[in-house]
N, C-alpha and C positions, 0 to 999 in steps of 0.2 A: 589501464588508464590511471594516471596519478590523480589523487584527490583534488589537487589544485587545477587539473586540466578538465575536470567535469564541467560540461556546459549545461546550465540550468535554463529551463523554459517555464514560463508562468502557467499555472493551472487555475481553474475556477476556485474560489473560496480562499485564496491566499496561499495555496500550496505551490511548490515548484517541482518539476520532474526532470529527470535525465534518463533517457533510454541509453543504456550502456552497450547492449548487443541484441540483435534479433537474428535468429538462425534462419537463413534464407530458405531452407528446405521445410522445416517444421513450423516456422514462425514463432517458436519458443522465444520468450523475451525476458531480458534481465534489465531491471530499472531501479532507480533510487528516487524516492519522493521525500521532500522535507516540508515542514510547515511550522509556523510560530505556535505559541501556546493557545490552548483552548479553542481549537478549530474542530468542527464536526464534519465528518464525511457521511452524508446521508445514506440511507439504505440503498444498496445496490448489489449487483451480482456480475460475475464474469463468465464468459463462454468456456474458458479453460480453468483448470485447477490453479490456485494461487497459493504461494507461500510468502510469508512476511517474516523478516528478521529485523529487529530493532537495532540500529547502530548507535543512536544517540537520543537522549531524552526518554520520554515514556509515551506509550501509545496504548490506548484502551480499545478493545474490540468486543463486539457482541454479535451473535448470529440470530437470525429470525427465529422466533419462538422462545427466546430466552430474555429475561430482563436483567441477567447478570452480565456485567462488564468485567473483562479480564484485563488487568494492567500488565503490559509487557515492558520491561526495562531493557537496557542494552544486553544483547545476546538472547533475548526472549524471542520465541518462534510461534507462529500461528499458521495453520493450514486450512484453507477454505476450498472444499471440493467445487467443481464446476457447478454453476447455477445456485449455489447456496447464498441466500440473501443475508447480508451482514452490513454493519456500520461501524464507524470508528471515531475516536476523538484523540487529538494530541493532548499531552499533559500540560501542566502549567508552563513549563519551560520549552515546549515544542517537541518535535520529534523528527528524526531522520531514519528512514527504514528502507531496506533492500527488499525488492519483490521479484519473484520469478513466476512466470506463467508458462505452462507447458504447451501453449499454442499462442495464437495471435492475442495481443493485449487489447482488451476492450473493457468498457465500464457501462453497465446498463442500470440506470437509476430507476428505483421503484417509485411510482407516482403516488 
């Protein structure tokens, strides 16, 4: 898929998502999310393992039990095991990031 051909769909909170590919047998999913600056992704978890690679801008991540935010810039990588509670923020200029999950894509927000 060429970058100009990516089809974006709106997500809550001002983000946009593009599902690039879902494996029909395993439901492993490859997707891209982008958002403008200073957005917060509230605490949540996924049923499957998730990896994040920042393509543009900066993205800050934190996992449950830690008050430390780790800033990821282009090329930066984070891995979240299945069911790990985490949250994230886009940097001042926003962020675009590539996500893979090794099973069906879901988001389970923590109340």
